[in-house]
N, C-alpha and C positions, 0 to 999 in steps of 0.2 A: 504494500500500500504506500502511495506517495505521501510525503510529508507536506502538509498544507503551508502556503506562504504566510507571512505575518498578517495579522488581522487589522493592523493599522500602520500607516506610513511612519517611518522613523523621523522624517523631517518634513516640515511644511514651509513653503515660501509664500509670503503675502506681499510681494513687491510690485504687484500689478493692480491697476484700478479698472481694468477691462478684461474681457475673456482672453485667456491665454490661447494663442493660435499657432505658435511654432516653437520648437525646442531644438537645441543642438548642444552637444558636449564635446569639448576639445579632445584630441587624441590622447593626451596625457591625463584626462579626467580632472584637470585642475580648474577649468572654467565652464560654467553652465550658462548658455545663452537662452533667453526666453523673449518672445515677442508677443504683443497682444493686439486686440482688435482696434485699438486707438493709434497704432503705429509706433508704440514705445518699445524699445529694446533694452533689456537689463542683462548685464553680465554679473554673475554671482560666483564668488569663491566657493569651491566645494570643500574647503578646509574650515573656513569660518562661517559659511552660509550667510555672509553679508555681501551686499552689492559692491562691485568694483566700478561699475559704470552704469549710467542710466540716461538715455537721451531719446528725443523725438526723431526717430529714423525716417519715418514716412508720415504722410498725411492721412493714410487709410490703413486698414488692417495689414499686419505682417503675414506674408505667405510662406516665407522661408528664410532661414539663417544658416550660414556656414562660415567656419573659420578656415582660411586658406593662406598659407605662406605669410604669416604675420599680418594678414588682412582679414577683414570681416565683410562678407557679402550679405546684403539684406535685400529682400524682394517684397514689394508691397502692392496692395490693390490700387495704389495711386498711379499705376502704370510706369513705375520707376524701379530700376535695379541699381543700388548704390554699392560702391566698393570703398571701405573705410580702412584706415591705418590702425592696426591693433596697437594699443598703448603698451609701453614698457611697464614692468612691475614698479619702477620708481615713480611712474606718472599716475598710478592708481591710488585712490584713497578709499579706505573702508568707511562705510557709513552705516547708520542704524537701519535705514530703510531705503527704498528706491527713490524717495523724495528728499533724501538728505541733501542739503545744499553743499556745493563744493565737489560733488562727484565728477570725475573726469569723463569726457566724452571723446570718442575717436574722431579723427580728422577725415573729412570726406576727400577721397582721391579723385574719383570720377563716377559718372552716372551713365546709365543707358535707358532709353525709352523702350518700354516693353508693352506687351498686350496682356493685361491682367483681367480681361473680361470673364474668363472661365475659371477663375480662382486656382489656376494651375501653377504650382511653384516650380522653380528652376531645378535642373539637375546638373551637377558639376562633376567633371572628370579631370583631376590634375594629371599633367603629363611631365615626364622626366626630361629635363633639358639642361645640358651642361652650361649653356650661356645664360639663360634666365628661366625663371619659373613660368610656365604657361599652363593653360587649362582650356578644356572645351566646356561650354555651357549650353545646355539645351533650354529653349524657351518657346512658348507658343508663337506661331507666325504673327508678324505685325499686322497682317490684314485679315487672315482667315483663321479662326480659333480652332479649326479641326486639323490644322497642320502644324509642323514643328520646324523651327530654325535652329541651327547649331552655329555658335559663335566661338571665336577664340579670344581669350583674355591673356594679357592686358591690352592687346592690340585693338579689341572691339571690332574685329573683322569677321563678317559673316562668311562662313565656309560652306554651309549648305542651307538652301532656302526651300521652304514648303515641302519638307519630307512628309510623305503620305499622300501626295497628289495622285489622283487616279488616272488622269489623262491630260493631254495637251502640253504646251510648252510652259516653261517657268521663267519668269523674268527675275531680275535681281531682287525685287521687293516681294516676290511671291505671288504676284498677280498673273493672271492668264491661266488657261486650261480649265478643267472641271474639278470642283471640290465635292467631297461627300457632303450631302446636305443633312441638316437636322442633328449633327453630332459635333461635340466639342471635346478636345483632348482635356482630360481632367488630371492626369498624372502620367509621368514617364520617368525612365531611368536611362542614362547614357553611361556606357562602360566599355571596357576592352574585352575582346573575345579572341580566342586562339584560332588562327586560320586553320583550315583543314589540311593544308600542305605543311611541309616541314619548315617553311619560311616564316619565322616569327617576326615579321615586320609589324609595325604598329598600325592597328586599325581601330575603328570605333564602331560600336553597334548601338543602335537606339531601340529600346524596348518601349513601345507606346502602350497606352491603355487599350485593352481589348474590348471590342464592342459586345453588345448583348448576346449575339449568337455564339461568339467564341467562348464567352464566360458562362453561358447558359443562364443569363440574367435577363430580366426585363427592366432593370434599373441601371443607371450609370454607375461606374466604379467611382468610389469616393476617395480611396487611398490605396497605395501600393507600396510594398517594401521588397527590396532585393537583397539577398544575403551577401555578406562581404566577399565571398568567393564567387559570386555571380552564378551560382548553380540553381538557386530556387527563388521564385518570386511569389508573393502572396498579395491578394487583392480582397478588399471588403467593400460593402455597399450598404444602402439603406435596407436591403433585404437581409435574410438570415444566412446567406451563403459566404463561405470563405473559398476563394479560388486559389488553388496551388498549381504552379507552373514549373515543370522541370525544364530549365533553360538549357541544360546540356543536351537533352533529347531534342529540344526545339531547334538547337543549332545544327544538329546532325540531320534532322528531317527538314529543316528550313521551313517549318510550319509550326508555330507555337500553339495553335488550336488543338493539335493532336496530343500535346503534352500537358493538357490541362486536366486536373482532377478537382471535382466539385465536392465540397464538404458542407452538408446542411446542418446548421446548428439550431438551437431552440431560442436564439436571441436575435431578433431583427434590429436593425438600426445600429450600424457601426461606422465610426468616423475616422478611425486611425488604426494603423497596424505597424509593427516594427519587429525585426528579427535580431536576435543577439549575435554578436560577432562570430561565435563558434557554430552558428546555424542550428543549434539544438532546440532552442526555445524561442517562441514568438509570443507577442502580446497584442491583443485586440481591444481598443478602446470603444466603449459603447455609448450610445445616446442616453442610457440609463445611469450613467456615472460610474459604471463598473468596468474594470479591466480584467479580461479573461486570458489566462495563460494556457498555451497549448504546446505540445511537441510539434516542431516544425515538420518532421518527417511523416508522422501519422495523424496529426491534428487531434491527438488524444488530449482531453482536458487535463490540466495540471493544477488548476486552482483559480480562485477569483479574488481580486483585490477590490474591496468595497469601502470607499470613503467619500468620493465626490457626489454632490447632489445634482450636478448638471453634466452635460455631455463632455466626454473626454476627447478633446479635439486633436491632441497630439501626444505621442509617447516615444521614448527613446531609451535604449539600454546604454549603460556606461560601457566604455571600451574595455575589452579584455586585452589590456596592454601587455607588451612584452615584459615590462618590469614586473607587472603583477604576477605573471606566470613564472618568472624566474626567481621571484623572491622566496619561493618555497625551498630553493636549494642554495641561496646565497644570503650572506649576512647583510643586514641593513647598514647603509652608509651612516657614519656617525653624525654627519651634518644634516641628515634628512629628519624633518620633524615628525613624519608619519612612520609608524611601524609597519612591518610586512603584513601583519594581520589587518591593519586599517586599510592598506592598499588593496588587499584581497577582498575585503568587504565592499570597498567602494567600486571595485570592478564588477560586482554583482548587482549594482543598483539598477532599478527600473525607475525612470523619471516620467511623470505624467502631468500634462497641462490640461486644465479644464475650463469650461465656460463659466465656472463659479469664481474665476480670477486667481485661483490658487494653483501652485505647483507642488506635487507630492513626490517624495523620494522614498522608494521601497527597497530595502535590502533583501534580496532573494536568496534562497538556498541554491546550491550548484546544479541540481537536477541531473547530475551525472548518471545516477542509477535509474531515475524514474523516466527519463526521456529516451 
C-alpha cells in the first residue's frame, strides 16, 4: 500500500493580491518565480521564503515565466514578451512581504510583440553555443492563433512562421494560404529530438496541442506537460480525461495520434499538469482546488493534496538537481548553509499556485516503490 502524501502544505506564500497564474523554479531550486492575474511577478527565496523581488511585469495576467542564462523571460496577456536582467545576490533585498518597499526589480533588456489572444504561453529551448547563449522560443503566430512561430533569442529573428499551415504559401508574417478554422493553439512544447540517422546534428521539433479527434476529447486541451527526457507528454482539459502520449513511439511512427493513451478519471475540470524530472510522478491541478498525484507510467492514483479553495491554475515540481542526488554519497560543503537532508527534501517539493492568490509548497515522499 502506498504511503499517503502530507495532509497539509509545509509552506504557504501570501505574496500575491490576485490569482496566481504561473510558476517557475530555478534549476538550483534557490528561486521561486510566481506571476499573477494582475501582471505582478514575485521572486521568492526558497531558503527564507521571503521575497527577493516584486514588480509590475505586465499590464495583464502573466502567462509564463522562465529563468534563462541570468535573464528572466515573462509573457503576459498584454501581448508582450519581456526579457529582464536577473539581479545579482548583492542587489536583492529581503522583505517581509511582496509589498515591502525597497525590493529590487530586474532591469528590462528588450521586449517582443506577441499574440496572446488564446492564453497560450511560450515554450523555450536553450541551445548550446560557444560564442553566446541562444535559444529558440515558440509563440502563437502574430496573425493566426491556430498557428505557431519559432523565434531565436536574443536576436529576435523569426526562423519559422505559421507552423501548422495546411495549404498555400506562407509569407514572412504568416499571412497567405489556408488556416484551420475554429481552432486555436492552447499549449505547445518545443524541444530537441534525435534524428533517425546516425547524424546527431541539431534539430528542433515542435509538439503542438492535439485536436479533439486525436485526444478523443470534445473539449480543448487546457494544459500540457512534457517530461524532461522528452519521452512522455500529458494533457488535461475541462473534461475528466488525462491524455498520455508516448513521444518516442510518435517519433518513430511520425504520427502522434497512434501513440496516445486515454485515461478516464472521476474528476472533471483540470487546469494544470506537471511531470517530475525523473518522469515517475505527475500532478494534476483541478478546478476543485485539489491536486491529484499519479504514476506517470500507469496513471495509477498516488494521493490527493487538498488545501486550496479555488482552482489550481499552475503547479511545478522542484528540480531533482545533480547536487541533491549526489549529496547522498558526498559530505556537505562547510560553507553551505543547507544540509544534505534539507536539499533532498527541497528537491521533492511540489509547488502549487491557485486562484485563491496563495502558493502552497508540499514536501512529497520519493514514491520510488509505489510508482
